[in-house]
KOLFIZA-624909 format. One record per atom (N, C-alpha, C): residue in one letter; y, z, x. Coordinates in steps of 0.02 Angstrom, whole numbers, padded with zeros to 5 digits, always signed. Atoms other than C-alpha are relative to their C-alpha. Layout:
! KOLFIZA-624909
aYZX...
END
This chain:
! KOLFIZA-624909
m-00038-00050-00038m+12866+00032+02370m-00047+00047+00038k+00049-00046-00031k+12717+00147+02403k-00033-00032+00060t+00032+00036-00054t+12634+00015+02511t+00046-00004+00061a-00049+00006-00054a+12793-00010+02613a+00007+00066+00038i-00006-00067-00031i+12808+00177+02644i-00061+00016+00043l+00062-00014-00037l+12625+00194+02695l-00006-00043+00062f+00001+00045-00057f+12641+00043+02809f+00047+00025+00055l-00049-00026-00048l+12796+00116+02891l-00025+00064+00033v+00029-00062-00027v+12712+00286+02911v-00054-00016+00052m+00053+00019-00047m+12563+00202+02994m+00029-00024+00066l-00032+00025-00061l+12675+00110+03118l+00029+00057+00041l-00031-00056-00036l+12769+00269+03161l-00053+00045+00032v+00055-00042-00026v+12607+00368+03183v-00034-00033+00059l+00031+00036-00056l+12542+00232+03299l+00047-00004+00060v-00047+00013-00054v+12701+00202+03400v+00025+00064+00033i-00032-00060-00029i+12781+00374+03422i-00047+00039+00047p+00044-00036-00046p+12628+00467+03493p-00017-00041+00064h+00015+00043-00057h+12587+00317+03606h+00055+00005+00053e-00056-00002-00047e+12760+00314+03685e+00013+00072+00024w-00008-00071-00020w+12770+00505+03684w-00049+00018+00054g+00050-00012-00052g+12610+00507+03787g+00025-00025+00067h-00028+00027-00062h+12690+00393+03917h+00055+00046+00027m-00058-00040-00021m+12849+00499+03920m-00021+00069+00027t+00021-00068-00020t+12761+00667+03932t-00033+00001+00069v+00034+00002-00065v+12646+00621+04077v+00048-00023+00055a-00049+00023-00049a+12789+00529+04164a+00044+00059+00022r-00041-00058-00017r+12895+00687+04157r-00040+00051+00041w+00042-00044-00041w+12748+00790+04222w-00002-00024+00073c+00002+00030-00067c+12747+00670+04370c+00069-00004+00032g-00068-00001-00028g+12935+00692+04395g+00038-00064-00008v-00034+00064+00011v+12991+00523+04326v+00056+00010-00051k-00057-00002+00045k+13162+00507+04244k-00010-00050-00057i+00006+00044+00059i+13157+00435+04067i+00070-00021-00022n-00067+00024+00019n+13309+00326+04031n+00008-00005-00075e-00005+00008+00073e+13269+00288+03849e-00068+00007-00032f+00060-00004+00042f+13139+00333+03719f+00019-00032-00067s-00020+00037+00060s+13149+00207+03577s-00057-00007-00050v+00046+00014+00055v+13063+00198+03409v+00027-00063-00034g-00023+00064+00027g+13073+00019+03350g+00027-00045+00055m-00026+00049-00047m+13136-00139+03434m+00061-00034-00030g-00057+00038+00025g+13291-00247+03420g+00064+00039-00002p-00066-00031+00003p+13467-00195+03367p-00003+00076-00010l-00003-00073+00002l+13512-00012+03388l+00030+00025-00066i-00025-00030+00062i+13533+00091+03228i+00030+00069+00014f-00022-00069-00014f+13550+00267+03298f-00021+00019+00071k+00018-00025-00066k+13553+00350+03468k+00028+00070+00011k-00023-00067-00018k+13568+00525+03538k-00022+00015+00071k+00013-00016-00070k+13579+00579+03718k-00020+00073+00006k+00022-00068-00013k+13481+00732+03770k-00024+00003+00073g+00015-00002-00071g+13479+00773+03955g+00014-00069+00030d-00006+00067-00030d+13450+00611+04052d-00026-00055-00045t+00035+00049+00042t+13362+00526+03907t+00040-00017-00063q-00029+00022+00064q+13434+00423+03765q-00057-00012-00049y+00050+00009+00053y+13331+00435+03605y+00030-00049-00051s-00027+00054+00042s+13351+00277+03501s-00045-00016-00059l+00035+00027+00058l+13304+00213+03330l+00026-00071-00009r-00020+00070+00003r+13303+00023+03318r-00025-00032-00065l+00008+00031+00066l+13299-00098+03172l-00072-00019-00017l+00067+00025+00014l+13125-00174+03188l-00053+00053+00017p+00048-00054-00013p+12986-00043+03168p-00066-00024+00031l+00062+00030-00027l+12857-00156+03253l-00008+00016+00074g+00010-00020-00069g+12839-00056+03413g+00050+00052+00022g-00044-00049-00031g+12939+00052+03531g-00011-00003+00074y+00009+00000-00073y+12957+00089+03715y+00027+00064+00031c-00022-00056-00041c+12981+00223+03846c+00024-00030+00066a-00029+00033-00059a+13100+00154+03979a+00007+00051+00057m+00000-00046-00058m+13068+00241+04146m+00042-00028+00056e-00038+00022-00059e+13180+00234+04298e-00048-00032+00050g+00041+00033-00051g+13110+00109+04423g-00064-00030-00026e+00061+00029+00029e+12982+00038+04302e-00003-00075+00011e-00002+00073-00006e+13038-00144+04312e+00016-00024+00070e-00017+00018-00069e+13102-00143+04491e-00004+00062+00043s+00005-00056-00047s+13082-00036+04645s+00067+00035+00008v-00061-00040-00007v+13210+00105+04650v-00012+00055+00051d+00008-00050-00052d+13235+00215+04801d+00025+00068-00024s-00017-00066+00028s+13235+00381+04709s-00064+00039-00013p+00061-00040+00011p+13110+00525+04699p-00018+00008-00074t+00013-00006+00072t+13127+00522+04509t-00019-00068-00032s+00017+00066+00027s+13081+00337+04491s-00075-00009-00006y+00071+00017+00010y+12916+00270+04427y-00028-00035+00062s+00023+00039-00057s+12906+00152+04577s-00015+00043+00061s+00011-00044-00058s+12907+00300+04698s-00064+00041-00006k+00059-00043+00011k+12752+00381+04624k-00063-00032+00028s+00064+00024-00027s+12574+00367+04687s-00035-00044-00051n+00039+00043+00046n+12453+00241+04614n-00037+00041-00053l+00036-00043+00047l+12354+00382+04534l+00047+00025-00055q-00049-00024+00049q+12511+00450+04449q+00019-00057-00048k-00017+00058+00042k+12557+00275+04387k-00054-00015-00052v+00056+00013+00045v+12384+00248+04312v-00003+00054-00054a+00001-00056+00049a+12392+00421+04228a+00054-00011-00053i-00055+00013+00046i+12561+00376+04151i-00018-00057-00048l+00018+00059+00040l+12496+00207+04090l-00055+00015-00050l+00056-00016+00044l+12336+00279+04016l+00018+00051-00054a-00019-00053+00047a+12430+00417+03924a+00011-00026-00071g-00012+00029+00067g+12481+00301+03781g-00064-00015-00036v+00066+00016+00028v+12304+00239+03752v-00036+00064-00021t+00033-00064+00014t+12240+00418+03760t+00027+00030-00065m-00030-00026+00062m+12362+00469+03622m-00025-00038-00060n+00027+00040+00056n+12301+00325+03513n-00071+00022-00018i+00069-00024+00012i+12122+00387+03534i+00001+00068-00035i-00007-00067+00032i+12175+00566+03490i+00021-00007-00072i-00022+00012+00069i+12266+00502+03335i-00058-00025-00042a+00058+00027+00037a+12109+00406+03284a-00048+00056-00018v+00047-00055+00013v+11999+00561+03301v+00028+00047-00053l-00031-00044+00050l+12123+00667+03201l-00001-00032-00069a+00001+00035+00064a+12135+00535+03064a-00070+00000-00030v+00069+00000+00023v+11946+00523+03053v-00020+00070-00024t+00016-00069+00019t+11930+00713+03047t+00028+00017-00069i-00031-00015+00065i+12053+00729+02902i-00033-00041-00055s+00033+00043+00049s+11972+00582+02813s-00068+00028-00021l+00066-00029+00015l+11800+00663+02827l+00007+00064-00041c-00011-00062+00038c+11869+00829+02764c+00017-00013-00073i-00019+00018+00068i+11940+00741+02611i-00058-00031-00038a+00053+00038+00034a+11796+00623+02570a-00068+00035+00004g+00065-00032-00009g+11654+00732+02634g-00043-00040+00049v+00046+00030-00048v+11519+00697+02762v-00069-00004-00031v+00069+00008+00025v+11351+00627+02710v-00047+00039+00045t+00045-00042-00039t+11214+00746+02765t-00073-00020-00013n+00071+00013+00010n+11025+00744+02781n-00031+00049-00050s+00024-00041+00055s+11013+00871+02639s+00003-00041-00064l+00005+00042+00060l+10962+00797+02471l+00042+00026-00057d-00038-00018+00059d+11083+00796+02327d-00044-00004-00062s+00046+00008+00056s+10948+00734+02208s-00059-00044+00020v+00060+00041-00011v+10777+00652+02198v-00012-00039-00064v+00009+00043+00059v+10748+00504+02082v-00067+00015-00034p+00062-00015+00036p+10620+00551+01947p-00050-00058+00004g+00053+00050-00004g+10455+00460+01969g-00003-00039+00064s-00002+00035-00064s+10499+00400+02144s-00053+00028+00047p+00049-00026-00049p+10383+00418+02296p+00018+00070+00024a-00021-00066-00024a+10487+00568+02354a-00014+00053-00053d+00012-00047+00055d+10473+00651+02182d-00075+00015-00006k+00073-00009+00005k+10284+00623+02177k-00027+00041+00059a+00022-00037-00059a+10269+00696+02353a+00021+00073-00003g-00021-00069+00008g+10359+00855+02297g+00066+00018+00031l-00067-00014-00027l+10529+00837+02381l+00047+00018-00057q-00046-00025+00051q+10670+00924+02287q+00072-00004+00023a-00071-00003-00017a+10859+00925+02279a+00013+00064+00040g-00014-00058-00043g+10925+01041+02415g-00042+00000+00063d+00042+00005-00060d+10785+00999+02537d+00039-00034+00056k-00032+00030-00058k+10845+00956+02712k-00053-00037+00041i+00048+00041-00038i+10752+00811+02796i+00014+00009+00074i-00012-00014-00071i+10732+00865+02977i-00039-00045+00048a+00037+00047-00043a+10605+00738+03041a-00041-00048-00042i+00044+00050+00031i+10511+00579+02995i-00047-00026+00054n+00051+00019-00049n+10349+00543+03086n+00013+00031+00069g-00011-00037-00062g+10397+00674+03215g+00067-00013+00033e-00065+00016-00029e+10568+00595+03251e+00054+00041-00036n-00053-00041+00029n+10715+00714+03224n+00050-00042-00039t-00049+00035+00042t+10834+00662+03085t+00059+00047-00013g-00056-00046+00005g+10991+00763+03116g+00056-00027-00043t-00051+00030+00043t+11099+00641+03016t-00033-00042-00054w+00026+00042+00054w+11079+00541+02856w-00018-00070+00025e+00013+00065-00029e+11087+00381+02959e-00070-00002+00031k+00066-00004-00031k+10930+00438+03052k-00055+00001-00054v+00047-00002+00055v+10844+00473+02886v-00011-00071-00027v+00004+00068+00026v+10885+00299+02821v-00037-00045+00049e+00032+00041-00051e+10831+00221+02985e-00076+00012+00001g+00072-00017-00001g+10664+00314+02981g-00037-00029-00059i+00033+00026+00060i+10628+00256+02803i+00000-00077-00001s-00007+00073+00005s+10693+00076+02812s-00040-00037+00052s+00039+00033-00052s+10596+00040+02971s-00075+00002-00015s+00071-00007+00019s+10434+00076+02879s-00032-00069-00012e+00037+00062+00013e+10302-00060+02870e-00034+00005-00069e+00029+00002+00067e+10224-00115+02706e-00065+00040-00003g+00059-00041+00011g+10097+00011+02644g-00006+00060+00046a+00004-00055-00048a+10133+00133+02786a+00022+00065-00033t-00017-00067+00026t+10139+00319+02746t+00040+00038+00051l-00044-00038-00044l+10278+00425+02818l-00016+00075-00005e+00006-00073+00001e+10258+00607+02869e+00071+00028+00003v-00069-00025+00005v+10420+00689+02811v-00001+00076+00007t-00007-00072-00010t+10463+00861+02878t+00066+00022-00031y-00060-00024+00035y+10587+00958+02771y+00008+00075+00006k-00014-00072+00000k+10669+01127+02764k+00026+00019-00069r-00020-00023+00067r+10683+01219+02598r+00013+00075+00006g-00017-00069-00012g+10778+01381+02615g-00016+00019+00072n+00021-00020-00067n+10700+01470+02763n-00069-00026+00019e+00068+00024-00012e+10534+01380+02749e+00001-00074+00019t+00007+00070-00021t+10480+01217+02831t-00067-00027-00026g+00061+00030+00026g+10354+01098+02754g-00005-00073+00018k+00012+00071-00014k+10278+00925+02773k-00032-00033-00061v+00031+00039+00054v+10237+00792+02644v-00012-00071+00024s+00013+00070-00015s+10165+00617+02652s+00030-00043-00055v-00034+00042+00048v+10271+00484+02569v-00010-00074+00018t+00007+00072-00012t+10236+00298+02548t+00060-00036-00032p-00060+00034+00027p+10401+00201+02531p-00017-00060-00042e+00007+00060+00042e+10422+00065+02401e+00056-00049+00018y-00049+00051-00018y+10509-00099+02437y+00047-00013-00059s-00050+00013+00052s+10672-00126+02341s+00026-00071+00006e-00025+00068+00000e+10712-00305+02296e+00077-00002+00000e-00073-00004+00006e+10892-00252+02259e+00033+00010+00068t-00030-00016-00065t+10929-00181+02432t-00032-00036+00058g+00036+00033-00054g+10799-00274+02533g-00027+00048+00052n+00025-00052-00046n+10740-00110+02611n-00054+00041-00034y+00048-00048+00027y+10600+00016+02591y+00037+00065-00017m-00035-00060+00024m+10655+00170+02493m-00051+00050-00027i+00045-00052+00027i+10579+00336+02437i+00031+00036-00060g-00032-00029+00059g+10705+00382+02301g+00035+00066+00011i-00038-00061-00013i+10818+00513+02378i+00074-00018+00005v-00072+00009-00002v+11007+00534+02366v+00029+00053+00046a-00027-00046-00051a+11105+00610+02510a+00052+00047-00031g-00052-00048+00018g+11211+00764+02489g+00061-00010+00045t-00060+00003-00042t+11388+00781+02558t+00027+00070+00011t-00032-00063-00014t+11485+00922+02636t+00071-00012+00024k-00069+00003-00025k+11669+00954+02669k+00013+00058+00047d-00007-00055-00048d+11635+01095+02790d+00042-00022+00060f-00048+00020-00051f+11777+01091+02916f-00032-00008+00069l+00031+00004-00066l+11672+01127+03070l-00047-00060+00006t+00043+00058+00000t+11547+00993+03021t+00040-00064+00008c-00044+00059-00004c+11688+00866+02998c+00028-00007+00071v-00027+00001-00068v+11764+00914+03167v-00053-00022+00049r+00055+00017-00046r+11594+00897+03252r-00018-00074-00005l+00021+00070+00011l+11557+00726+03175l+00057-00050+00011a-00057+00046-00007a+11733+00652+03192a-00002-00040+00065p+00003+00040-00061p+11716+00603+03377p-00057-00051-00001v+00058+00046+00005v+11544+00526+03341v+00018-00060-00043t-00021+00054+00045t+11615+00426+03195t+00051-00045+00033t-00052+00039-00036t+11765+00373+03300t-00031-00045+00052w+00033+00040-00051w+11650+00314+03439w-00037-00060-00032e+00034+00055+00035e+11549+00210+03314e+00050-00053-00021l-00053+00048+00018l+11711+00131+03251l+00022-00038+00062n-00021+00031-00063n+11760+00098+03432n-00050-00054+00023k+00051+00049-00020k+11595+00010+03469k+00004-00063-00043s-00006+00057+00045s+11617-00100+03316s+00060-00043+00017l-00061+00037-00018l+11794-00147+03369l-00009-00039+00065i+00013+00034-00064i+11738-00189+03547i-00043-00062-00012e+00043+00057+00017e+11603-00301+03473e+00042-00055-00033s-00043+00048+00034s+11736-00384+03364s+00043-00037+00051f-00041+00032-00052f+11845-00416+03518f-00042-00051+00039k+00046+00046-00035k+11694-00496+03604k-00008-00064-00040l+00008+00058+00044l+11668-00610+03454l+00064-00041-00002l-00065+00035+00002l+11854-00652+03452l+00008-00044+00062f-00010+00037-00062f+11857-00706+03635f-00054-00053+00012t+00052+00051-00006t+11696-00805+03617t+00004-00052-00055g-00012+00050+00051g+11763-00901+03468g-00044+00006-00061h+00044-00009+00057h+11644-00826+03339h+00035+00032-00060v-00039-00029+00055v+11784-00759+03229v+00049-00053-00025s-00046+00050+00027s+11880-00874+03112s+00070+00029-00005r-00070-00023+00004r+12070-00866+03098r+00013+00041-00063n-00009-00038+00062n+12051-00797+02921n-00020+00073+00008d+00022-00069-00013d+11972-00640+02996d+00048+00037+00046i-00049-00030-00045i+12123-00606+03108i+00063+00018-00040a-00059-00022+00036a+12269-00504+03041a+00051+00032+00047g-00054-00031-00037g+12438-00456+03113g+00038+00047-00045p-00040-00047+00041p+12579-00347+03043p+00004-00019-00074v-00007+00021+00070v+12601-00452+02885v-00067+00008-00036g+00066-00009+00030g+12414-00455+02852g-00019+00072-00009l+00016-00072+00003l+12404-00269+02886l+00030+00032-00062v-00032-00027+00061v+12524-00236+02741v-00047-00007-00059k+00047+00013+00055k+12398-00314+02621k-00061+00046+00005i+00058-00044-00011i+12255-00214+02699i+00017+00072-00017v-00024-00068+00016v+12356-00053+02685v+00003+00010-00075d-00005-00003+00073d+12389-00090+02502d-00069+00008-00032t+00069-00004+00026t+12202-00115+02469t-00030+00068+00014a+00028-00065-00020a+12152+00042+02565a+00031+00057-00040a-00036-00053+00037a+12285+00148+02477a-00023+00005-00072d+00024+00000+00070d+12215+00097+02307d-00063+00044-00007y+00061-00040+00002y+12054+00189+02353y+00011+00073+00019g-00015-00069-00015g+12142+00348+02407g+00021+00012+00072i-00026-00018-00065i+12205+00440+02559i-00053-00003+00055a+00053+00000-00050a+12036+00452+02647a-00011-00070+00030p+00007+00067-00028p+12011+00261+02663p+00062-00021+00040y-00062+00016-00036y+12195+00245+02716y-00002+00031+00070l+00004-00033-00065l+12168+00372+02856l-00053-00032+00045m+00051+00034-00040m+12009+00284+02910m+00027-00067+00026l-00033+00062-00023l+12109+00121+02918l+00048+00015+00057l-00046-00020-00053l+12241+00210+03021l-00037+00010+00066a+00042-00012-00060a+12104+00265+03142a-00022-00065+00031i+00023+00065-00025i+12038+00087+03156i+00056-00037+00035v-00057+00035-00030v+12211+00015+03190v+00021+00033+00065s-00018-00037-00060s+12248+00152+03317s-00048-00016+00057l+00049+00018-00051l+12086+00115+03410l+00009-00073+00021n-00013+00070-00014n+12124-00071+03397n+00058-00007+00050l-00059+00001-00044l+12293-00040+03479l-00019+00025+00070a+00021-00027-00065a+12211+00063+03617a-00040-00052+00039i+00041+00050-00033i+12082-00071+03656i+00042-00060+00023f-00042+00058-00016f+12211-00212+03651f+00045+00015+00060n-00045-00019-00054n+12327-00116+03768n-00035+00003+00067l+00038-00003-00062l+12188-00103+03897l-00021-00068+00026i+00015+00068-00024i+12164-00292+03908i+00045-00015+00059p-00041+00012-00061p+12223-00344+04083p+00046-00060-00005i-00050+00052+00008i+12363-00456+04020i+00067+00028+00024p-00065-00025-00024p+12530-00437+04114p+00046+00014-00059g-00043-00022+00056g+12650-00343+04001g-00031+00056-00040l+00036-00055+00033l+12517-00229+03928l-00016+00054+00052d+00019-00055-00045d+12465-00061+04001d-00059-00020+00045g+00058+00023-00038g+12300-00139+04053g+00020-00048+00055g-00024+00047-00050g+12394-00277+04145g+00033+00035+00058k-00033-00039-00053k+12498-00150+04241k-00051+00036+00044i+00053-00033-00038i+12342-00054+04291i-00036-00051+00043f+00033+00054-00037f+12262-00219+04344f+00039-00018+00063f-00041+00017-00058f+12409-00256+04459f+00000+00056+00052i+00006-00056-00048i+12399-00082+04536i-00063-00008+00041l+00064+00010-00035l+12217-00117+04579l+00005-00060+00047l-00008+00060-00042l+12263-00292+04645l+00039+00017+00064k-00041-00018-00058k+12395-00217+04760k-00040+00041+00050i+00042-00041-00044i+12270-00091+04828i-00050-00045+00036i+00051+00043-00029i+12135-00223+04855i+00030-00050+00050s-00031+00051-00043s+12255-00351+04931s+00036+00029+00061g-00034-00032-00056g+12329-00224+05050g+00075-00012+00000g-00072+00009+00005g+12505-00254+04986g+00022-00072-00002r-00020+00070+00002r+12501-00445+04985r+00025-00020-00069i-00028+00010+00067i+12532-00438+04797i+00061+00045-00006n-00061-00040+00001n+12714-00382+04785n+00029+00007-00070d-00032-00012+00065d+12830-00325+04645d+00027-00063-00031d-00028+00062+00027d+12909-00497+04629d-00054-00041-00035m+00056+00035+00031m+12739-00575+04593m-00019+00032-00067e+00017-00036+00062e+12703-00441+04464e+00052-00013-00054y-00054+00013+00048y+12873-00468+04382y-00008-00069-00032k+00008+00068+00026k+12844-00656+04365k-00061-00005-00047a+00060+00000+00042a+12668-00627+04296a+00013+00036-00066t-00017-00038+00060t+12739-00500+04173t+00041-00042-00049v-00041+00044+00042v+12868-00625+04110v-00045-00051-00036i+00047+00048+00029i+12730-00754+04083i-00043+00034-00053g+00042-00038+00046g+12620-00622+04001g+00036+00016-00065m-00039-00016+00060m+12759-00571+03881m+00012-00063-00043i-00007+00063+00038i+12788-00754+03833i-00064-00016-00038v+00065+00012+00032v+12602-00772+03797v-00010+00047-00059l+00009-00050+00053l+12600-00610+03695l+00046-00015-00059l-00047+00016+00054l+12755-00659+03594l-00022-00062-00038t+00027+00061+00033t+12680-00831+03561t-00059+00017-00043l+00059-00021+00038l+12517-00750+03507l+00021+00038-00062f-00027-00038+00057f+12615-00630+03395f+00027-00046-00054a-00029+00048+00048a+12708-00776+03315a-00055-00039-00036l+00054+00038+00030l+12547-00873+03286l-00039+00042-00050i+00037-00046+00046i+12459-00722+03208i+00041+00012-00062t-00044-00011+00058t+12610-00689+03096t+00000-00061-00045l+00003+00062+00039l+12610-00872+03042l-00066-00005-00038n+00067+00000+00031n+12423-00857+03007n-00002+00049-00059d-00004-00050+00055d+12457-00700+02902d+00035-00029-00061v-00040+00029+00055v+12588-00792+02799v-00040-00054-00036m+00042+00053+00030m+12471-00940+02772m-00055+00029-00043n+00053-00033+00039n+12331-00825+02715n+00028+00033-00063l-00031-00035+00056l+12452-00729+02604l+00014-00047-00059f-00016+00050+00052f+12501-00887+02510f-00057-00049-00011g+00058+00041+00014g+12325-00958+02510g-00002-00065+00039
END
């Protein structure tokens, strides 16, 4: 039951802000919103407010913001089709932007809960090279061989890149004083890296978490883009691909480790949705932006009818892909 609730919450957090972003920017541009729907399929609940019908539908796997003149040209100043290309692109990018904002917020909260690893030392292993050199718990490693180490990742990078027998010049800050020590890393058979015997400290300082959240989100984004590259080049097996059914299992696993991993998963899925939406496939936001550019480049030779036909084909491809991924999820679920 807990997994189902967390899965539903994740879908709502991903869908509602995305469509709300479209609706908000569309209204700023003077576009009439016919319907704002959470969920797809049969209607469960509806309420009319102004010109917009707000709907709740049976299947929570998506949602939509139906704008006047979105599917066909409408001769009205409040239609999407009457707006400039720049306004249309702004409306289309609003959903993706909201997914990125959600990802940053989720990462921020996750870091505040779990703590951020810092370049200050929590402890020094007795008898280790760092201990012999005089480093102590509480010391802040600010440079290795003259290279600034503002994060723990930089500290690890500076140590692990060491060559056999090489001595590192470690600059540290202890209180208000700065000092330097020479440390010779030892190779660890267990980790396969050079180590000096230090353990990172963590902080839950809010400002630190806020500052590092965009950086962490960007690193997640780079990893996801690399995954998409591997997917399209055929270097990812079908067992590594998950859809809604597979996501339920992943949510269950993440939730077992606590709220912080769950929020980090939410951030990853939100970024995944943003990247996927930007792919220039007709039917996706990226596909619509692609057609706007095609119309500009072609000087109007690409018309709305061509776009409509391409969108129908694109939706068939996407639905087929969705069905195949769901089938793959079920096969993986039952081994």
